[in-house]
PyMOL CGO cylinders between C-alpha atoms (Angstrom):
from pymol import cmd
from pymol.cgo import CYLINDER

trace = [
    CYLINDER, -30.81, -47.30, 86.54, -33.40, -45.47, 84.46, 0.3, 1, 1, 1, 1, 1, 1,
    CYLINDER, -33.40, -45.47, 84.46, -36.26, -47.28, 86.20, 0.3, 1, 1, 1, 1, 1, 1,
    CYLINDER, -36.26, -47.28, 86.20, -34.99, -46.15, 89.60, 0.3, 1, 1, 1, 1, 1, 1,
    CYLINDER, -34.99, -46.15, 89.60, -33.76, -42.65, 88.71, 0.3, 1, 1, 1, 1, 1, 1,
    CYLINDER, -33.76, -42.65, 88.71, -36.52, -40.82, 90.60, 0.3, 1, 1, 1, 1, 1, 1,
    CYLINDER, -36.52, -40.82, 90.60, -36.05, -42.98, 93.70, 0.3, 1, 1, 1, 1, 1, 1,
    CYLINDER, -36.05, -42.98, 93.70, -32.29, -42.50, 93.63, 0.3, 1, 1, 1, 1, 1, 1,
    CYLINDER, -32.29, -42.50, 93.63, -32.61, -38.73, 93.27, 0.3, 1, 1, 1, 1, 1, 1,
    CYLINDER, -32.61, -38.73, 93.27, -35.26, -38.48, 95.99, 0.3, 1, 1, 1, 1, 1, 1,
    CYLINDER, -35.26, -38.48, 95.99, -33.46, -40.53, 98.61, 0.3, 1, 1, 1, 1, 1, 1,
    CYLINDER, -33.46, -40.53, 98.61, -29.82, -39.56, 98.27, 0.3, 1, 1, 1, 1, 1, 1,
    CYLINDER, -29.82, -39.56, 98.27, -29.88, -36.57, 100.66, 0.3, 1, 1, 1, 1, 1, 1,
    CYLINDER, -29.88, -36.57, 100.66, -31.80, -34.35, 103.04, 0.3, 1, 1, 1, 1, 1, 1,
    CYLINDER, -31.80, -34.35, 103.04, -34.69, -32.16, 101.79, 0.3, 1, 1, 1, 1, 1, 1,
    CYLINDER, -34.69, -32.16, 101.79, -33.36, -29.53, 99.41, 0.3, 1, 1, 1, 1, 1, 1,
    CYLINDER, -33.36, -29.53, 99.41, -33.62, -25.79, 99.07, 0.3, 1, 1, 1, 1, 1, 1,
    CYLINDER, -33.62, -25.79, 99.07, -35.15, -24.60, 95.79, 0.3, 1, 1, 1, 1, 1, 1,
    CYLINDER, -35.15, -24.60, 95.79, -31.84, -23.84, 93.93, 0.3, 1, 1, 1, 1, 1, 1,
    CYLINDER, -31.84, -23.84, 93.93, -30.43, -27.23, 94.89, 0.3, 1, 1, 1, 1, 1, 1,
    CYLINDER, -30.43, -27.23, 94.89, -33.69, -28.94, 93.97, 0.3, 1, 1, 1, 1, 1, 1,
    CYLINDER, -33.69, -28.94, 93.97, -33.72, -27.29, 90.54, 0.3, 1, 1, 1, 1, 1, 1,
    CYLINDER, -33.72, -27.29, 90.54, -30.11, -28.32, 90.05, 0.3, 1, 1, 1, 1, 1, 1,
    CYLINDER, -30.11, -28.32, 90.05, -31.09, -31.94, 90.79, 0.3, 1, 1, 1, 1, 1, 1,
    CYLINDER, -31.09, -31.94, 90.79, -33.94, -31.73, 88.28, 0.3, 1, 1, 1, 1, 1, 1,
    CYLINDER, -33.94, -31.73, 88.28, -31.53, -30.53, 85.60, 0.3, 1, 1, 1, 1, 1, 1,
    CYLINDER, -31.53, -30.53, 85.60, -29.12, -33.32, 86.54, 0.3, 1, 1, 1, 1, 1, 1,
    CYLINDER, -29.12, -33.32, 86.54, -31.88, -35.93, 86.15, 0.3, 1, 1, 1, 1, 1, 1,
    CYLINDER, -31.88, -35.93, 86.15, -32.77, -34.52, 82.74, 0.3, 1, 1, 1, 1, 1, 1,
    CYLINDER, -32.77, -34.52, 82.74, -29.15, -34.67, 81.61, 0.3, 1, 1, 1, 1, 1, 1,
    CYLINDER, -29.15, -34.67, 81.61, -28.83, -38.24, 82.91, 0.3, 1, 1, 1, 1, 1, 1,
    CYLINDER, -28.83, -38.24, 82.91, -31.97, -39.25, 81.01, 0.3, 1, 1, 1, 1, 1, 1,
    CYLINDER, -31.97, -39.25, 81.01, -30.57, -37.76, 77.81, 0.3, 1, 1, 1, 1, 1, 1,
    CYLINDER, -30.57, -37.76, 77.81, -27.24, -39.51, 78.26, 0.3, 1, 1, 1, 1, 1, 1,
    CYLINDER, -27.24, -39.51, 78.26, -28.88, -42.83, 79.08, 0.3, 1, 1, 1, 1, 1, 1,
    CYLINDER, -28.88, -42.83, 79.08, -31.03, -42.45, 75.99, 0.3, 1, 1, 1, 1, 1, 1,
    CYLINDER, -31.03, -42.45, 75.99, -27.94, -41.87, 73.87, 0.3, 1, 1, 1, 1, 1, 1,
    CYLINDER, -27.94, -41.87, 73.87, -26.23, -44.92, 75.38, 0.3, 1, 1, 1, 1, 1, 1,
    CYLINDER, -26.23, -44.92, 75.38, -29.30, -47.08, 74.80, 0.3, 1, 1, 1, 1, 1, 1,
    CYLINDER, -29.30, -47.08, 74.80, -29.66, -45.94, 71.18, 0.3, 1, 1, 1, 1, 1, 1,
    CYLINDER, -29.66, -45.94, 71.18, -25.97, -46.51, 70.51, 0.3, 1, 1, 1, 1, 1, 1,
    CYLINDER, -25.97, -46.51, 70.51, -26.05, -49.95, 72.12, 0.3, 1, 1, 1, 1, 1, 1,
    CYLINDER, -26.05, -49.95, 72.12, -29.06, -50.98, 70.03, 0.3, 1, 1, 1, 1, 1, 1,
    CYLINDER, -29.06, -50.98, 70.03, -27.39, -49.74, 66.85, 0.3, 1, 1, 1, 1, 1, 1,
    CYLINDER, -27.39, -49.74, 66.85, -24.18, -51.58, 67.72, 0.3, 1, 1, 1, 1, 1, 1,
    CYLINDER, -24.18, -51.58, 67.72, -26.15, -54.74, 68.42, 0.3, 1, 1, 1, 1, 1, 1,
    CYLINDER, -26.15, -54.74, 68.42, -27.83, -54.51, 65.02, 0.3, 1, 1, 1, 1, 1, 1,
    CYLINDER, -27.83, -54.51, 65.02, -24.41, -54.21, 63.39, 0.3, 1, 1, 1, 1, 1, 1,
    CYLINDER, -24.41, -54.21, 63.39, -22.85, -56.98, 65.46, 0.3, 1, 1, 1, 1, 1, 1,
    CYLINDER, -22.85, -56.98, 65.46, -20.50, -54.47, 67.03, 0.3, 1, 1, 1, 1, 1, 1,
    CYLINDER, -20.50, -54.47, 67.03, -19.81, -53.24, 70.56, 0.3, 1, 1, 1, 1, 1, 1,
    CYLINDER, -19.81, -53.24, 70.56, -19.87, -50.02, 72.53, 0.3, 1, 1, 1, 1, 1, 1,
    CYLINDER, -19.87, -50.02, 72.53, -17.15, -48.62, 74.78, 0.3, 1, 1, 1, 1, 1, 1,
    CYLINDER, -17.15, -48.62, 74.78, -18.36, -46.34, 77.57, 0.3, 1, 1, 1, 1, 1, 1,
    CYLINDER, -18.36, -46.34, 77.57, -15.82, -44.56, 79.76, 0.3, 1, 1, 1, 1, 1, 1,
]
cmd.load_cgo(trace, "trace")
């Protein structure tokens, strides 16, 4: 998902007005942060021989 985030965001809808475009940029930033947290947690769990529950 991370590798295709820009493509997904760019091709999901019609061209955007500036406020909507800025909102999408903020959404992408939040998604990147969340994905980073999930990745870090998954790596830590793997090191400990544990698992991760994402809901």
